[in-house]
N, C-alpha and C positions, 0 to 999 in steps of 0.2 A: 505494499500500499506505501502513495506517496506520501507525501506530505499534505499535500492540495487534496486527496482520498479524504487521508485523515481529521483536516480541519471539515472539513462540508458531509462526515459522517459526525463531526459533532456540532453541527451546525441543523444534520435534519433529527439526530435524537434530542434535544435544542426543542425542533418544531415536533417533535412525537410520532413524525413517518413512523419507525421502525424503521428496519428493515427494506431496502427495495428489492419487495420477489415477484418473479420474470412471469410473467405470463398467456397463458399461452407455449407452443414450438417458439426455437429461436427464430428463427425465419418471423416471428408475425412483432417482433420490434417495439414489443411493449414490458410494462412495469403494474405494479401495485403495491402499493404504498400497505407494510404491518397494517398497521392503524384502518387501514380499511377495510383491509380483510375480517382484520379482528371479529366487529360487531358482527356478521354476517357468519363467522363462525360461536360466535358462543350463542347466536339466537335457533340458530341449527340446535349447538348443545341441548342449550334449555326445554328443549322435547321434547326430548327420548324422560322418559318419564321416572322420576326417582335421581334426574342428574341435575348437580347442583356447581355448576360448572366456575370450575377455578380461572388458572392462569393458563392463558390461551397461548404458544408464542410458535413462528411458522420459520427456516431454517432451509438449505442443503440437508438434503439426503446424505447423498454420497460425495462432501466441498471437491476431493481427489478429481471423482470423473466429471467436474459441470462442464461442457458447454462454453462452446466461442459464439458471445452476441453476432449475429449478423448484421446493429446497429450501432452501430455508438450508445455507447451504459449510460443510465443518468449517475451524476459522482456517487461510487462507492456501494454500485448497485449488485445484486447478487446474479453473480453470472446464470444461463439457462444451461436446465435440468430441472432430475427428480424432486422435491422435494417434499421433507419430512418438520410434520406437528404435533407439539408437545402441547399433551393438553394434561392440566389436573382436575382431578372431579374429586363432589363425597357423597358419597348413596343414601339416600331416599327414604326407599323403599327394599321390601324383604325381597323383590328378585336376586336371585344371585348374581358374587360379580361376573363373573366371566361372559353371564348371558349381557347382562348387563351394558359392559364392553364389547360385548362387539354391536350393540345396540348405539353404543356411544361414537363407536370408530366406523360404522354406515355412515351414519347421520353428517360426521363429518369430510368424507372422502365426498359423498353427495355433492355435501353442500361445498365446497373447494373448485369441485373438477366441475357441478354444472349446474354450480349455481357462480360459479365467480371463471374458473378459466383457468385454474393453477396449476401444474401437472405434481400431483399430491402423489405421493407413494409407498409413504408409508408415516401409518398417526400412533404416538407412544403417549400408553395412558400411565396416571398417577394417582389414586383411589387417595386423600388427604383426607377424608371421614370418612363414618361411616353416623348416621341421622339417625336419630324416630323420628322427624319430620323438619319440610323443608324452614327453613331459618326465617323470618319475619328480617323484611328489605329486601335490600340487593344481596345478591349471595356475595359467598367469599371470593374469591379474590373477583371484583364484578367491573371493579375501574377497568379493568386494560392495559391497553396502550393509550395515558394520558393523552387528552387535546390540547392543544398549539394552547400552551398559557404563556409566553411568552410575552414581556414585554414589549409592544409596536418599536418605539427607538431601541432597545439590541440590537446589533453586528458583531457576527463573527466572522470573525475575513475567511477564506479557500469559493473559490468558482460563483465573486458573484451573487452567494446567497444571503436577503437583505428578510428581517424577522420579517420587517414593514413592510416588501412589496407589496404582496397583498393575501392578508390574512384570509379564514376560513370561512368571509361573507362570503358573498357574491360577489364580483367585481366586472361578470358579463368578459365581453375583447379588454376593455379601458387596460389592465393589465400589460398587450401585448401594443401599446399603442403608448408609452409613453418612452422617453429618452433613459437606453442604457448605463448600467454603466462599466460591462464589456465592450471591451477597443473591439471588441472581432467586433460586435452588433453596429458599432459606430460609425465602419463603414460604410461605402455605397454598392449597392448591386443587389447582391441580397439578403446584404443585409442590411438594408434601408427600408426604414419606417413603413410605407407601403407594399411591399412586400407583405414587410410580419401583417400586418393590416390585415391584409387578404387572404394567408395563410390561417388567422385567425378568425375569422367572417363564417371561413368552409367549416373548420372546423369547428366551430359555439353551434352551425346548423348542423349539423349531424342526429341525426334521431338519439334517443340517449344520452347524447349531452347537456347534462345540466345547462353546467357555465365551466370557463376554463378558468383556473388554478396558476395560482404562482408561488406553493410553496416552497420552492430551493429558487428563486429568484422571480425572472418576468414568467408565461404562463408560455410565452413566442419567443421562443431562442432560434436564432440562425447563425452556423458562424458557419468557415471553414469546409468544418469534419461532417456539417450533419444539420435535421434538423429538428427540434424539442418542443413537442407539445404537449401541456399538464391542464388537465379538466378530471373535471368528476360527473360521476354517469348515472343516468335515470335508478327510480327504480324501473324493475319488467323489463330492465336491461340487460346481457351479461357484459360481464366488464370487458372477457375475452376480444366479446363480436365488438365490443363500440369501438376498443382502441384501433383494427382493424380495418374499420372502417373512416376512421380520422386517420390512419398512412394515407387509405384510399387516397382520402380528397385530397391528401396534404398534397401529397404525392405529385396527384394533379394539377394543379399551380401552380408547379418550381418553375420558374422561366429556366431554374436548368435541374439535370440529373441530382438527387441529393440523399443521403436516407435520412429516414423517417420516424425519428423517437419517438414512443406519449405513455405516460406518466401517469399513470392513475390516482390521485390521491385518496378519492373519496366516492366509499358507494355506498346510495338509500339502498335501504333494504328495506323498508317498509314495510315492512310484514310481510311481504315472500320474499326472502332473504335474496334480493335483486337478480332472481333465478327469471326465466328466460321462454 
């Protein structure tokens, strides 16, 4: 990991994104913030009778055999490859633990693959408690990955990421239209403001995109190495399919061929876990 990637990782953690998980296959050129995936996985776990979800984390299943990204990845993102979910839960039922664990494993695999598009192949479970009944209020560990609580004025070095650039409120395409700190985006040609505005407009118009975000900086970044778009997806739309559509739409309006990377930072699970 380079120094810049280390700083970016620190900023990413401060913003509460968690790991940036490969979405779909390597050729899809898409990533999903762990923070966006966690509520969908938690909802699926909570729907298993007798399960009280705790801590849920997702990472590479086999780090040594991860693939090579087909496009420039977001800073410090995990490389494409099979993923592993590590989940803790308390049991509040008389159902035998092996049976309950299998139900939970199936629910998490279904939510990750069918609802999100994450290539999860392994689910490791850990029982933390045996309860007589579900506890009142939030389940243990239900806070999951904390939302962005960084002050709007806080700044961290590395990759031009600024917590005040685009908080997790709706900002539409405005995040792509303002001045950029990155020198590559101030140059003419593909990095000029007009192409960024066009890219932002077509990306925001893709079905399933609720808005463009800007968690790691600008919502649309255009550099010599490629284009990166950050977005949030709507309930009822599978994030991996939305990301593919965004890539196709953006590629179609580029004045010259460039690789396109999509980062989904928010998923509205809206009672359907983002199911498509």
